[in-house]
N, C-alpha and C positions, 0 to 999 in steps of 0.2 A: 500814357504816350509822350510826355515831356522828356522822358528816358532815351526813347529813342532818338525823341532830334535833338538832344543833346550829346547821345553817343556817337551822331550821324555825322551833327558840325564837325564835335573832334574829330573822326576818321579825316574828313575833307581838312584840315586844320591841318591834319600826319603827310597828306598826300600833298597837298600845298610844299608845304613844306621841304620833300622829297622833289616835290619840281623844279623848285628854285634852285636847290643844290645841285638837279642836275643841270640844271639853264646857266648855272656858275661855272663845272667845269665844262660845256660848250665851251665858253666865254673865253676861259683861260686856257683853253685847248688853239688857238690860232687858227680856227680853221674857217676863218669869217673875218668879212670887211669891215673897218673902221667903221661906217657908216653901220651893219648890222651887229657888231658890239655893242654900241652907241645906242641905240632903239631898245638892243636885248634889255642891256643893261637897267637901261629907264622904267623898261616894262617892269622889272625885276623889283624894281626898288617899292613901285605900285602896287605891285602884289606881295609882297614884302609890310607894306602899309598897311591894306586892308586885312589881310590875312592876321595880323597882328591884333586889329579890332575886332576881328571876328573869335579869336581866339579868348581875349578877354569878357566880351558879351558873353560865350557862351558859358564860359567857366562860370561869370557873374549867376549868370542862370539857373549852372545846378547847383550854387550855394543857395539859392533863394528859393529851390523847389526842395531842399533840404530843410530850410528852415521853415515850410509851409504847412507840414503837419502840426509844428508845436507855434502856432500862429493863434489857434481859435485857444490856446489855451492860457497862453500867454497876456489874451486878451477877449477878456471875456465879455462875450452878447448878451445882452440883456432881453430876455423872451417875454412877453405878457401874452398867458396864453388867455383866451377868449371865452 
């Protein structure tokens, strides 16, 4: 289940990065007025900051999940049989 979440989140990150690049090309195309360029540029920067955080979180989760099966072996759980 977590692997599906991780793959989906990374797909979203990739799509968002492509969206940011498309928006940058739109800004560079000079088809917008100054106010529109400013607003779009602000939103691009906000989106870039958010997607950077999401990317880091997802990759951290992926590393945690990869280590998960080894955790019980590395940290023995003492059991008492009654």
